[in-house]
C-alpha positions as CSV (number, residue, x, y, z in Angstrom):
1,X,-7.5,13.7,1.0
2,X,-10.7,15.2,2.3
3,X,-11.5,16.8,-1.1
4,X,-11.1,13.4,-2.9
5,X,-13.6,11.8,-0.4
6,X,-16.2,14.5,-1.0
7,X,-15.8,14.1,-4.7
8,X,-16.2,10.4,-4.4
9,X,-19.3,10.8,-2.2
10,X,-20.8,13.2,-4.7
11,X,-20.2,10.8,-7.6
12,X,-21.7,7.9,-5.6
13,X,-24.8,10.0,-4.9
14,X,-25.2,10.9,-8.5
15,X,-24.9,7.3,-9.6
16,X,-27.4,6.2,-7.0
17,X,-29.9,8.9,-8.1
18,X,-29.5,8.3,-11.8
19,X,-29.6,4.5,-11.7
20,X,-31.2,2.9,-8.6
21,X,-30.8,-0.5,-10.2
22,X,-27.0,-0.3,-9.6
23,X,-27.5,0.2,-5.9
24,X,-30.6,-1.8,-5.3
25,X,-31.5,-5.1,-7.0
26,X,-33.9,-5.0,-9.9
27,X,-36.6,-6.8,-7.9
28,X,-36.2,-4.3,-5.0
29,X,-36.7,-1.4,-7.4
30,X,-39.9,-3.1,-8.8
31,X,-41.2,-3.5,-5.3
32,X,-40.5,0.1,-4.4
33,X,-42.3,1.3,-7.6
34,X,-45.3,-0.9,-7.1
35,X,-46.1,0.5,-3.7
36,X,-49.7,1.5,-3.6
37,X,-50.6,5.1,-3.2
38,X,-54.2,4.7,-2.2
39,X,-55.4,4.7,1.4
40,X,-55.6,1.5,3.4
41,X,-59.4,1.7,3.6
42,X,-59.8,2.5,-0.1
43,X,-62.6,0.8,-2.0
44,X,-63.5,1.7,-5.6
45,X,-66.7,3.9,-5.7
46,X,-68.7,1.3,-7.7
47,X,-68.1,-1.3,-4.9
48,X,-68.4,1.1,-1.9
49,X,-71.0,0.1,0.6
50,X,-70.3,2.6,3.3
51,X,-72.5,5.7,3.5
52,X,-69.7,8.0,4.5
53,X,-65.9,7.9,4.1
54,X,-62.9,9.6,5.6
55,X,-61.3,12.7,4.3
56,X,-58.3,10.7,3.0
57,X,-60.5,8.4,0.9
58,X,-62.7,11.3,-0.4
59,X,-59.6,13.2,-1.4
60,X,-58.2,10.2,-3.2
61,X,-61.4,9.9,-5.3
62,X,-61.5,13.6,-6.1
63,X,-57.7,14.0,-6.6
64,X,-57.4,16.8,-4.0
65,X,-55.2,17.3,-1.0
66,X,-56.6,16.7,2.4
67,X,-55.9,20.3,3.5
68,X,-58.2,21.5,0.6
69,X,-61.0,19.3,1.9
70,X,-60.5,20.6,5.5
71,X,-60.7,24.2,4.1
72,X,-64.0,23.3,2.4
73,X,-65.3,22.0,5.7
74,X,-64.1,25.0,7.7
75,X,-65.4,27.7,5.3
76,X,-68.4,25.6,4.1
77,X,-67.8,26.8,0.6
78,X,-66.7,23.6,-1.3
79,X,-68.6,21.4,-3.6
80,X,-69.2,18.9,-0.7
81,X,-70.3,19.4,2.9
82,X,-69.0,16.9,5.4
83,X,-70.8,15.4,8.4
84,X,-69.0,16.1,11.7
85,X,-68.9,13.2,14.1
86,X,-67.0,13.8,17.3
87,X,-64.7,16.4,15.7
88,X,-64.0,14.2,12.6
89,X,-65.2,14.7,9.1
90,X,-67.2,12.1,7.3
91,X,-68.0,12.7,3.6
92,X,-71.1,11.2,2.0
93,X,-70.4,8.7,-0.7
94,X,-73.6,9.7,-2.6
95,X,-72.3,13.3,-2.8
96,X,-68.9,12.1,-4.1
97,X,-70.6,10.0,-6.8
98,X,-72.9,12.9,-7.7
99,X,-69.9,15.2,-8.0
100,X,-68.0,12.8,-10.2
101,X,-71.0,11.9,-12.3
102,X,-70.9,8.2,-11.4
């Protein structure tokens, strides 16, 4: 009996993985897929009025991971140099625009 339960569980997991619409409603799947991946304080560069942004926002614009940016700041060898404010990194928007050619 235990083997049959394990096989059933494995099949159920395979169905759920292959077709989430069967488990979740279609509208729920659309809502899950439309979840935004950008940071909460994200503003497009052409509308940005701040002089400096957080590491997360800078990395979103450059398509890098936050740990990469922290490494640049630590080693001071990256294409951008951050401003350090009370132990936090602030990245100049002008430098981000220059690097991207915007």
